[in-house]
Structures are given as C-alpha cells and as structure tokens.
C-alpha positions in Angstrom: -0.4 -0.2 -0.6 2.7 2.3 0.9 4.9 1.9 -2.5 1.5 2.6 -4.2 0.8 5.4 -2.9 4.6 6.6 -3.4 4.4 5.8 -6.8 1.5 7.5 -7.3 2.8 10.2 -5.6 5.7 9.6 -8.3 3.4 9.6 -10.5 1.5 13.0 -10.0 4.7 14.9 -9.8 6.0 13.2 -13.2 2.1 14.3 -14.3 2.5 17.9 -12.5 6.1 18.2 -14.1 5.3 17.1 -17.4 2.6 19.5 -17.6 4.5 22.6 -16.4 7.4 21.6 -18.6 4.5 21.8 -22.0 2.8 25.0 -20.5 6.2 27.2 -20.4 7.0 25.9 -24.0 3.9 28.0 -24.8 4.5 31.0 -22.6 8.3 31.5 -23.4 8.4 31.8 -27.0 5.2 34.0 -26.2 7.5 35.5 -23.5 10.1 36.2 -25.7 8.2 37.2 -29.0 7.0 40.0 -26.4 10.2 41.5 -25.2 11.3 41.4 -29.3 8.8 43.2 -30.2 9.2 46.0 -27.1 13.2 46.1 -28.4 12.2 46.7 -31.4 9.2 49.2 -30.8 11.9 51.2 -28.6 15.1 51.0 -31.2 12.2 52.0 -33.8 11.2 54.9 -31.9 14.3 56.2 -31.1 15.3 55.9 -34.9 11.9 58.6 -35.2 12.9 60.5 -32.6 16.7 61.0 -33.2 15.1 61.1 -36.9 12.8 64.1 -35.9 15.3 66.0 -33.9 17.8 66.3 -37.4 14.4 67.5 -39.2 13.7 70.5 -36.8 17.3 71.7 -36.7 17.9 71.7 -40.2 14.7 73.4 -40.4 15.2 75.8 -38.6 18.9 77.0 -39.5 18.6 76.3 -43.6 14.7 77.6 -43.8 14.3 79.3 -47.2 11.4 78.6 -48.9 9.2 79.1 -45.3 9.8 82.7 -44.5 7.4 84.1 -41.0 7.1 80.5 -39.9 6.4 80.0 -36.0 8.9 76.9 -34.6 9.6 76.2 -31.4 12.5 74.5 -30.2 13.1 73.5 -26.0 14.1 77.0 -25.0 14.4 78.6 -28.2 10.4 80.7 -30.1 11.8 81.9 -33.6 8.5 84.5 -34.5 9.0 86.2 -38.1 12.6 85.2 -38.1 14.0 86.6 -34.7 14.8 84.4 -31.9 14.1 84.6 -28.6 16.7 82.9 -25.6 17.7 82.9 -22.6 18.8 86.7 -22.0 22.3 85.5 -20.4 23.3 83.5 -23.2 22.1 86.1 -25.4 24.6 88.8 -23.9 27.8 86.8 -24.8 27.2 87.6 -28.6 26.5 91.4 -27.8 29.0 93.6 -29.6 31.1 94.2 -32.4 32.6 91.8 -34.8 35.5 91.7 -36.9 34.8 88.4 -40.0 38.2 86.4 -41.1 37.1 84.7 -44.1 39.1 81.7 -45.8 40.0 79.7 -42.4 42.3 76.7 -43.8 41.1 76.8 -47.2 41.3 79.2 -50.1 38.4 81.8 -50.8 37.7 84.7 -53.1 36.3 86.8 -51.1 38.6 89.4 -49.9 36.6 91.7 -47.5 36.2 91.8 -43.7 33.4 92.9 -43.0 32.7 94.6 -39.9 29.2 93.6 -37.6 27.5 94.6 -34.6 25.6 92.2 -32.8 22.8 93.9 -30.3 20.0 92.8 -28.1 16.0 94.9 -28.7 14.3 96.4 -26.0 12.4 92.7 -26.3 15.4 91.3 -25.8 15.9 90.0 -29.3 19.0 89.6 -30.8 20.0 92.0 -34.3 22.8 91.3 -36.4 24.1 94.3 -39.0 26.7 94.9 -41.5 28.1 98.9 -40.2 30.1 98.8 -43.2 28.0 97.3 -45.7 23.8 98.1 -45.6 23.9 96.1 -49.3 23.3 93.6 -46.2 19.7 92.4 -44.8 19.8 90.0 -41.9 17.4 87.2 -40.8 16.4 84.1 -39.9 18.5 84.3 -36.4 18.7 81.6 -34.6 21.0 81.0 -31.4 20.5 78.4 -29.3 23.1 79.1 -26.5 26.1 78.0 -28.1 25.4 78.4 -31.9 24.4 81.4 -33.5 22.7 81.1 -37.1 21.9 83.3 -39.8 20.4 84.3 -43.1 22.3 87.4 -45.0 20.9 89.1 -48.3 22.6 90.7 -50.9 20.3 92.9 -51.4 22.3 94.5 -54.8 23.1 91.1 -56.3 22.2 91.6 -59.8 21.1 88.5 -60.5 18.2 87.6 -58.4 18.5 87.0 -54.7 21.8 85.7 -53.3 21.9 84.2 -49.7 24.4 83.0 -47.4 23.9 80.8 -44.3 26.1 81.1 -41.6 26.7 78.8 -38.9 29.3 80.2 -36.2 29.9 78.3 -32.7 30.8 80.8 -29.8 33.9 79.9 -28.1 34.3 79.1 -24.4 36.2 82.6 -24.3 32.8 84.8 -25.7 35.7 86.7 -27.8 35.8 84.0 -31.0 33.0 82.1 -33.5 34.1 79.9 -36.4 32.1 77.7 -38.8 30.9 76.6 -42.2 29.0 79.6 -44.6 27.1 78.1 -47.4 25.1 80.1 -50.0 22.2 79.2 -52.3 24.5 78.1 -54.9 25.8 75.5 -52.7 29.2 77.3 -52.7 30.7 76.1 -49.0 33.7 78.5 -47.4 34.6 79.0 -43.6 34.8 81.7 -41.7 36.3 83.3 -38.0 34.3 86.4 -35.9 37.0 88.1 -33.8 35.1 90.4 -30.5 36.5 93.3 -31.5 34.8 96.2 -29.4 32.1 96.3 -27.2 28.2 98.0 -28.6 27.8 100.9 -28.0 
C-alpha cells in the first residue's frame, strides 16, 4: 500500500512537471516574442526621435523658402525670423565683430566685414553689417552655443543671393567660427573676432 501511494505521488509529480514543462514551452516563446517586440518598438522610436530632431534642426537653420514661420525648439522660439533665447546666454554675443574669411581653405572673398550684434528691448538678437548697408540679415537663431542666420545681398545683380552662417561661440566669448554656405551651394569657412563692445 505504501509503495502504491509513493508510486502514485511520483506519477502525479511527473504529470505536474510534464504539464509545467508543456505550459512553459507554450509561454516562453510568447514572452520572448513580446520582449523582442518591445525592444524592436523601442529601437524604432529612438530612430524616429533622432530623425525628427535632425529634421527640426535642419528646418530651423536652413529655412530658405518658408518665411515668417513660428517654430518652437526647447527654450528657443523663432517668431518672424527673430529668435528668443534666455537673455544671459545672448549677452555673450553683444558687441562688435570682425569677420575673417578662408580659415584653413582658399577663398575668393577678400573683404573682412564688421558686424554689430545687439539685443532689442524685447531681448531679440539683431545682427547688422556696419560697413556694408547692402546686406539684410534675418532668420537669426541662437541656441546658447551656435549662432545661425541668413545674409542677403540686396544689390546682387542676378536675383536673390543668400549666405547662410553657422557660427559656434568659443568658451572665451571672443571668437566664433563655422561654415558658410550660399544658395549656389558654394562653401567657405569664417571666424569672427570680437573687437569691441557695442555702444
């Protein structure tokens, strides 16, 4: 009788173990598939987020055709081609700047223009070229580290001619440098040197 009960218990244990294993064989692939699906979804969301940031950055710094558009980027708001950023970081830009062309590459530009960067009463950044009134500067954007804007030669004889600047501010706040591209896809490189304080 005791042997029968022991055999019966072993048989029940074996049956339960067999049932658990069978259930695990069904459940584990489902769990694995669900985890793989979660990982795949997470990876795709990261890609979408990265691509949307790139698209947003490109549309803010290179907005050639869409003027007077309002865009929001973190703490930065572009309203009618004027940028609003925290005032503390903007004050590092205020002053007179001298432009140096062809840094590390050959260039056909022989002039070194002078610019003044000021803040309006509303704390918007205004960039003007003091030695050449033929330039109109708009689409000013500053994220606290990089200044970008579009410069138009109003008297260009062959239609509209735009130059797009992306200048990174150095940690000492006395230099900015970066690539310059025009609407004819010509590239150059400039450095701006702070030569004085705006009046």
